[in-house]
N, C-alpha and C positions, 0 to 999 in steps of 0.2 A: 879585129874589127867585125862587127855584126853585119850580116848582109841578108836581104830578103831571099827567099828561095826562088831560083829561076823558074819561070813559067814553063809548063809543058813537060816537067820532069817527074810528075807524080808516079807514072807507071814504072819508070826506071828505078826510082828510089824505092818503090814498093817491092821490086824484086830484090834490091839490096838488103832491105830491112825485114824481109818476110819472116825471118826467124824471131823477130822481136814483136811481131804483130799478132801473136797467138791470142787465145781466148782469155788469158788471165785478167785482162783489163775489165771484162764484164763481171768479174767477181768482186770488184771494188765498189765503194760507195759512190765514186765519181769516176769518169773516164781518166785513164792514166796517161800522162805525157811521158815521152821517152827521150833519151839522149843517145844519138848515134855518133860513134867515133869511127872514122874511116882513114886508114893510112894508105895513101896512093903511092905505089912504087913501080919501078921498071921491072921488066921480066928478069933481066940480069941485074943483080944488086951488088953495089960496092959495100965495103965494110962499114962506112958511115951510114949508109941507108939501112943496112941490116941492123945496126945499133939503134937508129932512131925508131925503126919499127918495133924492135924488141922492147925498148924503153916505153914506147907509147902503149903497147899491149900490157906490159907489167904495171904501168902507172894506173891504167884504167881497171884492170882486173884485181889488183890488190887494194887499190884505193876505194873501189866501189863494189866490193865482193857481194854484198847483199843485193844491191840493185841489179848487178849483172845476173845473179841467180834468179831474181824475180823477172828479168827481162826488161826492166825500165832503163837500163844502160846497156849498150852493146858495143862491141869492138869488131871491126872488119878490116881485113887486108884486101886491097883492090889493085890488081895489076892494070895500070892505066894504058899499057901498050897492047893489052888483049883487046881485039876488036869487039868482043862482047861488052866491054866497058867503055866504048867510045863515047856514047851519049853522056855518061857520067863525067868523063874527063872533060868533054867539051863544056858541059853545063857549069862546072866548077872552075873552068879555066886552067886545068892541070897541064903543065908542060914540064914538070919535074916532080920528084918526091915531095909529098905534102901531107899534112895531117888536117883533116876536116872534122869539126865538131858541129853537129846540127841538133836542133830541138824539134821533135816531132809532136804535133798536137792534132788530134782529130784525124790521125792517119796521114798527115802531110808534114813535110819539113817546113816550118814557118820562119826559121832564121838559122844562119850558120856562120861559122868563122873559119878562116884558114889560118892555122897557127904557124905563121912564118918564123917565129922566134925559135922553133925547134932546132934550126941550124946553128944558132949562136949558143944554145944551151946544151948541145949534145956532149960537150966536154965536161959538163958537171951533171952527173946523174941525178943528184938530189934536186938541183935547180930545175932540171928538165921535168922531173916527176911533179914538182909543185906547180909548175906552169900548166902542165896538162890537166892536173886535178882541179886547179882553180877554174880553168875554162869549162870543164865538164860540170863542176858544182854550180857554176853560174847559170847553167841551163837546166838544172833539175828543178822540179816544182818545190816552192817553199812550203813548209808545213802548215802555214796559215794563209788561206787564200779564199777567194770567192769564185764559185763555178756556176756558170749559166749553161743549161742544157736544153736545147730545143729538140723535143721528141716528135718524130714524124713517121708516117707510114712509108713503106718502100715506094709505092706509087703515090705521088703527091698532087693534090688538086691545086688550082690557082690560088685559093685563099691560104692554103697551107704553105705554099711556096712563098707567098707574100709575107706571112707571119715569120717564117724562118729567115727571110732576107732582112726584114725589119729588126728582128731580134739580134741578128749578127751585127747589123749596122749600129744599133743602139749601144752594144757592148764595145765593139771595136773602135768606133769613133769617139764614144764617150769616156773610155778608160784606156786610151792608147798607151800611156806611160805604165799603167799597172799591167797591161798585157805584156809589155816588154820585160818587166821584172818577174812575171809569173804570178803576181798576187791576184790577178783576175784572169779567168780563162773562159772561152766559149767553145761549145761543141754542138755539132749536129749528131743526133742519135736516132738511128732507125729502130723503132721499138718493135718492129716485126722481124728483125734479124735475131735468130736464136742466140747469137753471141752476146746480145745485150739483155738476155732474159733476166739476169740478176738485177740489173739496174731498173728494168721495167717493174719488177716485183717490189723492189726497194722503195720506189716512188709511186707505186700504185697507178701506173700509167695505163690508160685504156683508150686514149686517142691523142691527137696532136696537142701538145702542151709545152709550156716553158717553165722549167724548174730552176730556181736559184738556190744554191746551197752554200752555207758557211762552213768552211773547213778549218779546224783548229787542231794543231798537232797531228795532222794527217787523218783526222776523224771528222765526219760530218756531224756537227753539233746542232744544226738547225737548217731547215729547208722550207721553201714555200713554192706552191704552184701559182703562177701568175694567171689566174683564171680569166682576168679581164682582157687578155689579149684578143679574144674573139670579138668583144664589144668594141675594142679600140682599133681593130684592123682597118676600118674605112678611113681613119684619120691618122696619117703617118706620124705627124708631130706629137699627137697625144700618145700614140703607141710608143714612140721613142722615149718620151719623157717618163712614161709609166715604167718601162723596163729599167731605165737609168736610175730612177728613184729607188727601186727595189734592190738593185745591185749596190748602189751607194749606201743603202741602209746597212748592209752587211759589211761594207768597207769601213764603216764608222764615220763616213762623211755626212750621213743623215741618221737621226734616230728612227727606229722602225715606225714609231707613231707619226713621224713627219711624212710618211709615204701613204697618201690616201688611196682608198679603193683597193687595198691589198687583201687577197685571200690567202691566209697563212695556214700552212700545214706543218706542224712540228715533226721533226724527223723521228721516225719510230725506231 
């Protein structure tokens, strides 16, 4: 079952996944989503719990060797009886051994699942592996997707805050189902953060802007700067419609020529 990420846990999860949040994302053409797998266990572990932990780790590390090496999939052991992990245990409702799989986008866990069936599948290693791998694969980014990126300064003025908020709302409310399956994604990108230097250079960003990119087979094949967000910022509905038209154009829901007022920049 998919669940939204509990509020107020960003800092704690940040500590848990720090090893997966290194600078390799900035070397990509678009921000990279990650999948975090965490096996919660007691300090003293019984044979069954040891087996489930070992199976979980092996399923992830052998089934996703490339993504694990790249840092886009990670596996963690978490002792939920350790006081240092109390906030994590409380947030996920952990009261016994459990395997949590979460999708990280924009540095935040945006949804997660508690894989409760590991208990019934532990007697069949192959079935256990398939179950875990299916759940991880379901949360990895599809090779074909549309990515909207709002580039902003570290210190943001009221207009920039408004444009960022409108951009996020346009995407998340207008493409809710696609966000769930990963075929559309939205990111805030601080273009003054050195970790984002490659992205900034890639899209020739010199000030706050919204970029929409079409990704095919994990490569950006086309992108556009939505330059008209500045002119449309005073009119929320016009702003939302403008952003949605441009995202939809890359989704195939609209032909590009059907989206008026679009400043197009081909990917270099």
